[in-house]
C-alpha positions as CSV (number, residue, x, y, z in Angstrom):
1,M,-14.4,38.8,15.6
2,D,-11.3,38.0,17.4
3,D,-10.2,34.6,18.9
4,I,-11.0,35.3,22.5
5,A,-14.6,36.3,21.9
6,V,-15.1,33.3,20.0
7,L,-13.9,31.2,22.3
8,R,-15.6,32.9,25.0
9,R,-19.0,32.4,23.4
10,V,-18.3,28.5,22.6
11,G,-17.3,28.2,26.6
12,D,-20.7,30.1,27.5
13,Y,-22.7,27.8,25.0
14,Q,-21.1,24.6,26.3
15,F,-20.9,25.0,30.3
16,G,-23.2,27.8,30.4
17,R,-23.1,31.6,30.8
18,G,-20.1,33.1,32.3
19,A,-17.8,30.2,31.6
20,G,-16.4,31.7,28.7
21,R,-15.2,34.7,30.8
22,A,-13.9,32.3,33.8
23,L,-11.9,30.4,30.9
24,F,-10.5,33.3,29.0
25,P,-10.8,36.3,31.6
26,S,-8.0,38.0,29.6
27,A,-6.4,37.7,26.3
28,D,-3.1,39.1,27.9
29,D,-1.6,35.9,29.6
30,L,-3.2,33.5,26.8
31,T,-1.4,31.8,24.0
32,V,-3.4,30.8,21.2
33,T,-2.2,28.6,18.2
34,Q,-4.1,28.4,15.1
35,T,-4.9,25.7,12.2
36,S,-3.2,26.5,8.7
37,S,-6.9,27.9,8.0
38,G,-6.6,30.4,11.0
39,R,-9.0,28.6,13.2
40,P,-8.1,28.6,17.0
41,R,-6.8,25.5,18.0
42,Q,-5.0,25.3,21.5
43,V,-5.6,27.9,24.1
44,R,-2.6,27.8,27.0
45,G,-2.3,30.2,30.1
46,P,0.3,30.5,32.5
47,A,-0.7,27.1,34.1
48,G,-0.8,25.2,30.9
49,R,-3.3,24.0,28.7
50,L,-6.8,25.2,29.1
51,V,-8.6,23.9,26.2
52,T,-8.4,22.6,22.6
53,Y,-11.1,23.8,20.1
54,G,-12.1,20.7,18.1
55,T,-13.1,20.6,14.7
56,D,-16.7,19.6,15.9
57,G,-16.9,23.1,17.8
58,R,-16.5,22.1,21.0
59,L,-13.5,22.9,23.8
60,R,-11.8,20.0,25.1
61,L,-10.7,20.9,28.4
62,G,-6.8,20.8,29.8
63,V,-6.4,20.6,33.6
64,A,-5.7,24.3,33.8
65,G,-9.0,24.8,32.2
66,G,-10.8,22.4,34.4
67,E,-9.5,24.4,37.4
68,R,-11.1,27.2,36.1
69,L,-14.3,25.9,35.4
70,Q,-14.3,24.1,38.9
71,R,-13.9,27.9,40.6
72,A,-16.5,29.4,38.3
73,L,-19.4,26.5,38.2
74,D,-21.5,25.7,41.1
75,A,-21.5,22.3,42.0
76,P,-22.3,19.7,40.8
77,A,-22.4,21.1,37.4
78,Y,-20.0,19.2,34.8
79,R,-18.6,17.3,38.0
80,V,-18.1,13.5,38.4
81,V,-17.1,12.7,42.1
82,V,-15.0,9.7,43.1
83,G,-13.4,8.4,46.4
84,D,-10.0,7.6,47.6
85,E,-10.4,4.0,45.9
86,S,-10.5,5.6,42.6
87,E,-8.0,8.3,43.1
88,P,-4.7,6.6,42.6
89,Y,-6.1,5.2,39.0
90,V,-7.5,8.5,38.1
91,L,-4.4,10.2,38.5
92,E,-2.3,7.5,36.8
93,G,-4.7,8.6,33.4
94,R,-7.0,5.5,33.9
95,N,-10.9,6.0,33.1
96,V,-13.4,6.4,35.7
97,F,-16.1,3.4,35.8
98,A,-19.4,3.8,37.0
99,K,-19.0,1.3,40.0
100,F,-16.9,4.2,41.6
101,V,-18.5,7.3,40.8
102,A,-20.1,8.8,44.1
103,T,-22.1,11.6,42.9
104,A,-22.3,13.0,39.3
105,G,-24.2,16.4,38.1
106,A,-27.8,15.3,36.7
107,D,-27.3,17.5,33.7
108,I,-24.3,15.7,32.2
109,R,-24.8,14.1,29.0
110,P,-22.7,11.5,27.0
111,R,-19.8,13.4,25.2
112,D,-19.9,16.3,27.7
113,E,-16.6,17.9,29.2
114,V,-16.6,16.9,32.8
115,L,-14.3,17.4,35.6
116,V,-13.5,14.5,38.0
117,E,-13.2,15.6,41.7
118,H,-12.3,13.7,44.7
119,E,-14.8,13.8,47.6
120,D,-12.7,16.3,49.3
121,G,-13.0,18.8,46.4
122,R,-9.6,18.3,44.8
123,L,-9.6,18.4,41.0
124,L,-8.2,14.9,39.7
125,A,-8.7,14.9,36.0
126,V,-10.8,16.3,33.1
127,G,-12.3,14.1,30.5
128,R,-15.0,13.1,28.2
129,A,-18.5,11.5,29.9
130,E,-19.4,8.4,28.3
131,L,-22.6,8.4,30.5
132,P,-25.3,10.4,31.4
133,G,-24.6,11.7,34.9
134,P,-27.4,9.9,36.5
135,G,-26.2,6.9,34.9
136,M,-23.0,7.2,36.2
137,V,-24.3,6.8,39.8
138,E,-27.1,4.2,38.9
139,F,-24.9,1.8,36.9
140,E,-22.9,-1.0,38.3
141,T,-20.8,-1.4,35.3
142,G,-19.3,0.5,32.3
143,M,-16.9,3.3,31.7
144,A,-18.2,6.7,33.0
145,V,-15.4,9.2,32.2
146,D,-13.0,8.8,29.5
147,V,-9.9,10.7,31.2
148,R,-8.1,13.0,28.9
149,D,-5.6,14.9,31.2
150,T,-4.8,14.3,35.0
151,A,-3.8,16.9,37.8
152,A,-0.7,14.5,38.5
153,E,0.8,15.1,35.0
């Protein structure tokens, strides 16, 4: 099985049916780096890094990959929405805290890769959820998303 087929399968498993093809629609415009053992590591497209394939078998999103998923997945799947108050901090690469989360996908679990969006729908960043989606909205304290990559970079 080639690298793109493996990555598509992982994308579908991690984000739901169709996500793998949304992330990797064609192998023609992708650059896949590999580990010394030949396993895929980083996948880049024309707009930048799409994903890193971790040793735990999960994809870690880059902003370019987040943009592709944002177009492919229906809201609120894997989305954490913040307002104007958090926007400048998120764009600086700072983490998202629960008290600033307006809405979050109910199916988000800790350690899920998520999209951090502004209330107007713009993608601000991608990162790893630290709380379940409902907890992000209900809690007044605590880190909600560990921001990994921002749209400002």
